[in-house]
C-alpha positions in Angstrom: 198.8 89.8 106.8 196.9 88.1 109.6 195.3 84.7 109.5 194.2 82.3 112.2 193.0 78.8 112.9 191.5 77.4 116.1 191.9 74.3 116.5 246.1 64.4 98.6 248.7 66.4 98.3 250.3 69.5 99.7 248.9 71.6 96.9 245.4 70.5 97.7 246.0 71.1 101.4 247.0 74.7 100.7 243.8 75.1 98.6 241.7 73.9 101.6 243.4 76.3 103.9 242.9 79.2 101.6 239.2 78.2 101.1 238.7 77.9 104.9 240.3 81.3 105.4 238.0 82.8 102.8 234.9 81.3 104.4 235.9 82.6 107.8 236.6 86.0 106.4 233.2 86.1 104.7 231.5 85.0 107.9 233.3 87.7 109.9 232.5 90.4 107.4 228.8 89.5 107.4 228.5 90.0 111.2 226.5 93.2 111.9 228.1 96.0 113.9 226.2 96.9 117.1 226.3 99.4 119.9 225.1 99.0 123.5 221.4 100.0 123.7 220.7 102.7 126.2 217.1 101.7 126.8 215.9 98.2 127.4 213.2 96.7 125.2 209.8 97.0 126.9 207.6 94.3 125.4 204.7 95.4 127.6 204.4 98.7 125.7 202.0 99.2 122.8 203.4 100.2 119.4 203.6 104.0 119.0 202.6 105.5 115.6 203.0 109.3 115.1 202.5 111.8 112.3 205.4 111.7 109.8 205.7 115.4 109.0 207.9 116.5 106.0 209.9 113.4 105.0 211.0 112.9 101.4 210.3 109.6 99.7 213.0 107.0 99.6 214.1 105.6 96.2 215.6 102.2 95.9 216.5 100.0 92.9 216.8 96.3 93.7 215.8 93.1 91.8 215.6 95.2 88.6 212.7 97.2 90.1 212.7 100.9 90.8 211.0 101.4 94.2 209.5 104.5 95.8 208.9 104.3 99.5 206.5 107.0 100.8 206.6 107.4 104.6 203.1 107.5 106.1 203.9 107.4 109.8 206.8 107.3 112.3 206.7 103.9 113.9 208.2 102.5 117.1 207.3 98.9 118.1 208.6 96.8 121.0 207.8 93.1 121.3 208.8 89.5 121.7 209.6 87.7 118.5 207.1 85.0 117.6 209.0 84.1 114.5 211.3 85.4 111.8 210.9 84.2 108.2 213.4 84.9 105.5 212.2 85.2 101.8 214.5 84.7 98.9 212.0 84.5 96.0 209.2 86.8 94.9 209.0 90.3 93.5 209.4 91.9 97.0 212.1 89.5 98.5 215.1 91.7 97.5 213.4 94.7 99.0 212.1 93.2 102.2 214.0 89.9 102.9 212.5 89.2 106.3 209.2 89.2 108.1 209.2 89.4 111.9 206.1 88.5 113.8 205.8 90.3 117.2 203.6 90.1 120.3 203.3 93.0 122.8 201.4 94.1 125.8 199.8 91.5 128.1 200.2 88.8 125.5 204.0 89.2 125.6 204.5 90.4 129.2 202.5 87.6 130.8 204.1 84.9 128.7 200.7 84.0 127.4 202.0 84.0 123.8 203.8 80.7 124.6 200.3 79.0 124.8 199.8 79.8 121.1 201.3 78.0 118.1 202.7 80.5 115.6 203.9 80.1 112.0 204.7 82.2 109.0 204.5 81.6 105.2 203.8 83.5 102.0 204.1 86.9 103.9 201.4 85.9 106.3 201.6 84.8 109.9 199.2 82.3 111.5 198.2 81.2 115.0 196.4 78.3 116.6 195.3 77.8 120.2 193.4 75.3 122.2 190.0 75.8 123.9 191.6 76.6 127.2 193.1 79.9 125.8 191.5 82.7 127.9 191.1 85.2 125.0 189.5 85.3 121.5 191.1 86.0 118.1 190.4 89.7 118.5 192.7 89.9 121.4 195.6 88.3 119.4 194.9 90.6 116.4 195.3 93.7 118.6 198.4 92.4 120.5 200.5 91.0 117.6 201.6 91.8 114.1 203.6 90.6 111.1 206.2 93.1 110.0 207.8 93.3 106.6 211.2 94.8 107.2 212.9 97.0 104.6 216.4 97.6 106.0 217.8 101.1 105.5 221.4 100.0 105.7 223.5 96.9 104.8 224.3 96.6 108.5 220.6 96.3 109.3 220.3 93.7 106.4 222.8 91.6 108.2 221.2 92.1 111.6 217.6 91.3 110.8 218.5 87.8 109.5 220.0 87.0 113.0 216.8 87.8 114.9 215.5 84.7 116.6 212.3 83.4 118.2 211.9 84.7 121.7 214.2 87.7 121.2 213.0 91.0 122.7 213.3 93.6 119.9 212.5 97.2 119.1 211.8 98.4 115.6 212.2 102.1 114.7 211.5 103.6 111.4 208.6 104.5 109.1 205.5 102.8 108.0 205.6 103.1 104.2 203.6 102.8 101.0 205.7 101.0 98.5 205.3 101.4 94.7 207.5 99.9 92.1 207.9 99.8 88.4 209.8 97.5 86.0 209.5 97.4 82.2 206.1 99.2 82.4 204.8 96.8 85.0 203.8 98.3 88.4 203.9 96.9 91.9 202.0 98.1 94.9 202.6 97.2 98.5 201.0 99.5 101.1 201.5 99.2 104.9 198.7 99.0 107.4 198.3 102.1 109.5 196.2 100.3 112.2 197.0 97.7 114.9 193.4 96.4 114.9 192.9 95.3 111.3 193.2 91.8 109.9 193.3 89.9 106.7 194.9 91.1 103.4 196.8 94.4 103.8 196.9 94.2 107.6 200.7 93.8 107.9 203.1 96.6 108.8 205.7 97.5 106.1 208.6 99.2 108.0 211.5 101.1 106.5 213.8 100.1 109.3 216.3 102.7 110.4 217.2 101.3 113.9 216.9 97.8 115.5 217.4 96.9 119.1 217.8 93.2 120.0 218.2 92.7 123.7 221.0 95.0 124.8 222.4 95.5 121.2 221.5 98.4 118.9 222.0 98.2 115.1 221.8 101.1 112.7 
């Protein structure tokens, strides 16, 4: 969604060693596996949305909710990361644990995005700029987005939480309509299919199948 604003003893020692080893092992196991990316991330490029064709819905159960993800478009977006926000609470947090806000085109390539203050909260992203900024809000709306990421693999789940501000990333997957049900209660979360809309419902919900961060590719 888009929003804006202008203006002791040996026994104990052994326990500590074992604990430290367990922590190190957990950290190592949590590191995502990557390959070398063949293509560089081109942040000057506009996102590409194409017809999805015949793709079966994806069914996921998480957080006690049965989800159906219906692909609506193939999506390929390059950009510079304005912010990455992790969500741990809420009905959709288990499904889409991270939002990544991106800028592309001239806003990213020229470095002009650095003149804007960016923030994220409650599944929205926000911006603020001073009077000297050479463009209006419409320009920012059409050159940036907030992306709700649904990782297709555990490796991608580990990778997306390591995305950092200023990273050059490429997101490949599907824009999806998400519908869930739990104990007779229904949930609806549908992706935007436009780069020019704003307000409620304007964020992209991506079933992420491939992620490039700099020269690293995650699947």
